C-alpha positions as CSV (number, residue, x, y, z in Angstrom):
1,Q,104.9,96.8,87.8
2,V,105.2,100.5,87.2
3,Q,108.2,102.8,87.7
4,L,107.6,105.5,90.3
5,V,109.6,108.7,90.8
6,E,108.8,111.0,93.8
7,S,109.4,114.8,94.0
8,G,108.4,117.8,96.0
9,G,110.2,117.2,99.2
10,G,112.0,119.9,101.0
11,S,112.5,121.8,104.3
12,V,109.6,123.7,105.9
13,P,108.9,125.2,109.3
14,A,106.4,123.7,111.6
15,G,102.9,124.6,110.5
16,G,103.9,124.7,106.9
17,S,102.7,122.7,103.9
18,L,104.1,120.6,101.1
19,T,102.7,118.7,98.2
20,L,104.6,115.6,97.1
21,S,104.2,114.2,93.6
22,C,104.8,110.6,92.4
23,A,105.2,110.3,88.6
24,V,104.2,107.0,87.1
25,S,106.4,106.1,84.1
26,E,103.9,103.9,82.3
27,H,100.3,104.6,81.3
28,T,97.9,102.6,83.4
29,Y,95.3,102.4,80.6
30,G,92.3,102.6,82.9
31,G,93.5,99.7,85.1
32,T,92.6,99.4,88.7
33,Y,95.4,100.3,91.1
34,C,96.1,100.8,94.8
35,W,98.5,103.7,95.3
36,A,100.0,104.7,98.6
37,W,102.5,106.9,100.4
38,F,104.8,105.6,103.1
39,R,107.4,107.4,105.2
40,Q,110.4,106.5,107.3
41,G,111.5,108.9,110.0
42,P,115.0,108.9,111.5
43,G,115.5,105.8,113.5
44,K,112.0,104.6,112.8
45,E,110.4,101.9,110.7
46,R,108.7,102.6,107.5
47,E,105.0,103.4,108.1
48,G,102.0,103.8,105.8
49,V,100.6,107.4,105.5
50,A,97.8,107.2,103.0
51,A,96.3,105.0,100.3
52,I,93.9,105.4,97.4
53,K,92.2,102.9,95.0
54,T,91.5,104.1,91.5
55,R,90.4,102.9,88.1
56,G,91.3,105.4,85.3
57,A,90.1,108.8,86.5
58,S,87.7,107.4,89.1
59,T,88.5,107.1,92.8
60,F,86.9,104.3,94.8
61,Y,88.1,105.3,98.2
62,R,91.0,106.6,100.1
63,F,92.2,106.3,103.7
64,Y,94.8,107.6,106.1
65,A,96.9,106.7,109.0
66,N,95.6,108.2,112.3
67,S,98.7,110.3,112.7
68,V,98.0,112.3,109.6
69,K,94.2,112.2,109.3
70,G,92.8,115.7,108.7
71,R,96.1,117.1,107.6
72,V,96.8,115.1,104.5
73,V,95.0,114.4,101.2
74,I,96.0,111.7,98.7
75,S,94.8,112.0,95.1
76,R,95.4,110.6,91.7
77,D,95.6,112.7,88.6
78,D,95.1,110.2,85.8
79,A,95.6,112.8,83.0
80,E,99.0,113.7,84.4
81,N,99.7,110.2,85.5
82,T,100.7,111.2,89.0
83,V,99.8,110.5,92.6
84,L,99.8,113.5,94.9
85,L,100.1,113.8,98.7
86,Q,99.1,117.3,100.0
87,M,100.3,117.8,103.5
88,D,99.3,120.7,105.7
89,T,100.0,121.8,109.3
90,L,103.3,119.8,109.2
91,N,105.1,119.1,112.5
92,P,108.6,117.8,113.2
93,E,107.2,114.3,113.7
94,D,106.4,114.3,109.9
95,T,110.1,114.5,109.1
96,G,111.3,111.6,107.0
97,T,111.8,110.1,103.6
98,Y,108.5,109.7,101.8
99,Y,107.9,106.8,99.4
100,C,105.3,106.2,96.7
101,A,104.1,102.7,96.2
102,A,101.7,100.9,93.8
103,R,100.0,97.6,93.0
104,E,97.8,96.8,90.1
105,M,94.5,95.1,91.3
106,T,92.1,92.7,89.8
107,D,89.8,92.8,92.9
108,G,90.0,93.2,96.6
109,T,90.8,96.1,98.9
110,C,93.9,98.2,99.3
111,H,96.1,97.9,102.4
112,L,98.5,100.3,104.1
113,T,101.2,97.7,104.6
114,Q,104.6,97.5,102.9
115,S,104.3,93.9,101.7
116,F,101.1,94.6,99.8
117,Y,102.8,96.8,97.2
118,N,105.2,95.6,94.5
119,S,106.3,98.9,92.9
120,W,108.3,101.5,94.9
121,G,109.9,104.8,94.2
122,Q,113.3,105.9,95.6
123,G,111.8,108.4,98.0
124,T,111.9,112.2,98.6
125,Q,113.1,113.8,101.8
126,V,110.8,116.0,104.0
127,T,112.3,117.9,106.9
128,V,110.1,119.9,109.3
129,S,111.8,122.2,111.7
130,S,110.4,123.3,115.0
């Protein structure tokens, strides 16, 4: 398991943008990983936002929840050892605590479900005002 620390949250008006960063504490040494972002809004269950499968500096694929598709991009910077979530055209429904998650893979596909991941960060708060 790796240690994850999120940053980059804040308060923005509707229509604004934010880029969240997830710092990975250990070097992954070219291993294959699924990385994901989840969020939990006020009074809501935690839901998957985006996921990406990588090996070293290479990306196999990425996918997104329907609620954010076209507005969000997930990426992995292997040199900086971070996972980024760029979010544009934010709306109040995007408000919540955003969590980074990870799982080292041998084979298989990534999933956007909580139980799939075994490493989690503490979260960063995003607030979008109308």
